[in-house]
C-alpha positions, 0 to 999 in steps of 0.5 A: 804404510805411514811415512815416519817424519822426524821434526827437529828444533832447538827448543819449545821456547816462545817464538814463531818457529816453535809455535809453527812447528808444534802446529805442523806436527798436529796438522799433518794427516795422521793416516799418512804421517807418523810424526815425532817432534824432538828438541834439545834445549829445555831451559825456556820451555813455553809450548806444550806438545799436542796430544797424539804427537810423539815427542822427546827432549834429546839429552845434550850436555854441551856442544861436544857431547858425543852421546848427543851426536849419536842420538842425532845419527840414530834419529836421521837413520832410515831405521828410525825416519823416512824423512827429517825436517830440521828448523832453524840454523843449529838444528839444520846443522845437526840434521844435515851433518847426520844426513851425510852418514850412510843409510840416512834419510833425506833431510829438509831444512827450514829457513825462518829468518829474513835476509836482514838478519843474515846481513847483520850476522855473518855466522848465521848467514854462513850456517844457513847457506851451508846447510841449505846446500847440503839439504835435500830441500829447504822450506822458507816462510819468507819469499824474501829469504827464498829470493836471497837464497837464489841470489846466493846460488841455491837452485830454485827447484830446491826451495819452497815458500810456505807461509805460516799457518793460522792456528785452528784455535783462531780460525775456529774461535768463538769471539770473547765476550765483553766481560772476558775482555774487560776482566783481562784488561782489569787484570793487566791494570787497564780501564776496560772503558778505554781499550788500549792500542796493543803491541805484542812481541819480545823487547828487542831492537827489531820490534821497535817499541821505542819508535812506536812510543815516539810515533804515538806521542806525535799523534797525541800532539796533533790531536785535541782528543786524548789517544788511547793508552798503549799496551806493550806485552812481551818477553822482558828479558832485555831489562835495559831495553824495557827500562829505556822504553819505559823512560821514553814514555815517561819523558814524552808524558805518554800512558804506556803499560808494559807487561809480560807476555800474555797467555790469552793472546786472542782475547787481548787482541780482541780487547784492544782498540787495534793491534800494531806491529812497528817492527824494523825487520820480520820474517812472517809475523804471527801476531799479524796473521793471528790478529787479522784471523781474529778480525782485529784491525791491524797497523803494521810496517811493510816488513818481511811477509807483511805485504803478503799477508795484508793489503793496505786499506783493504785488509790492514793499514800499512806503512814504511818501516823505520819511519816514525812519521809514517807510523804516526800517520798510520796510527792516526788513520786507524784512530780516525777510521769510522766503525762501519768501514773498520768492520768491513776491513776486518771482516775481509781480513779474517776471510782472506787469512782463513782461506789462505793460511788455515792449518790444513792448507799449510800442512798440505803444502808441506806434505807436497814438499816432503813427498818430492824428496822421499825416495820411491818405495 
């Protein structure tokens, strides 16, 4: 008999957690698991549910909607679920509260944030600790978060580190053609003969687009040859921050293109000179995982799980976070890396990432955690 697994998240908006939970739903063995995916906020829907995965949007009028809590109690009951896995703080709160009711299934929570977020946001910190203590187990996609939870008194035996999974569309991808890459760059207003440095991510303080612009200007000032254009692609809701970055680029006389999030991320990463993550803080950045899985050269700051994903000089080029000079040095290393050593580095990166983070490898780790909390039949 299949085990009935309920996956719960706040939304299918753009974001790493949403990407990963949808992929998990599709990756679990369908002969062993009957998976249902539920979310309750549809205002910024971006991800689609894969074929074959049962799913539904839960109705919620407001935070005090009693019908929503009745739905939650029903989902978590053993009549409908053998196990519930709730991702992110608010879904974890709803899931663990419903899990206190008699006849409820075990609830596993998922912590997807780095300790630096908890230091800045006391509410998220308290919520995460409270739900982690109530849950049957907790998965973390960051070893730093797992360590932090242990320091807060959570038993290590109840915590499980599971990294992000590489999408099959990346692992099994046939590389794009030169024409496909050129067409995409032209649509974005760039010259295909001058491949850009590509940085993907939402515009916020943590992604550090302003630091990247300053660092690239430093590189430009050191060199006789022009630097490639910089392409910043992401969700542009923070209009003030976008405008500040645009004005900074103008003041520094640097060619910077700012565009909304691109749906064909893989082709864009393949089309660029290299990919940059300049973040001040991260959990497990999907863009690094995916770029390395594509065999794209990556420059990244040592934040979150980046040192777990990459080794400096072996599979990527890493530098200290929040240090414009260190970032400029790493960018210059990437620009000066000869073709053959760059190709060898990228080939090693792809092989390593595919072996360690393929979707079935990661799904098997989740299955092990799930079995550990299921009551004996």
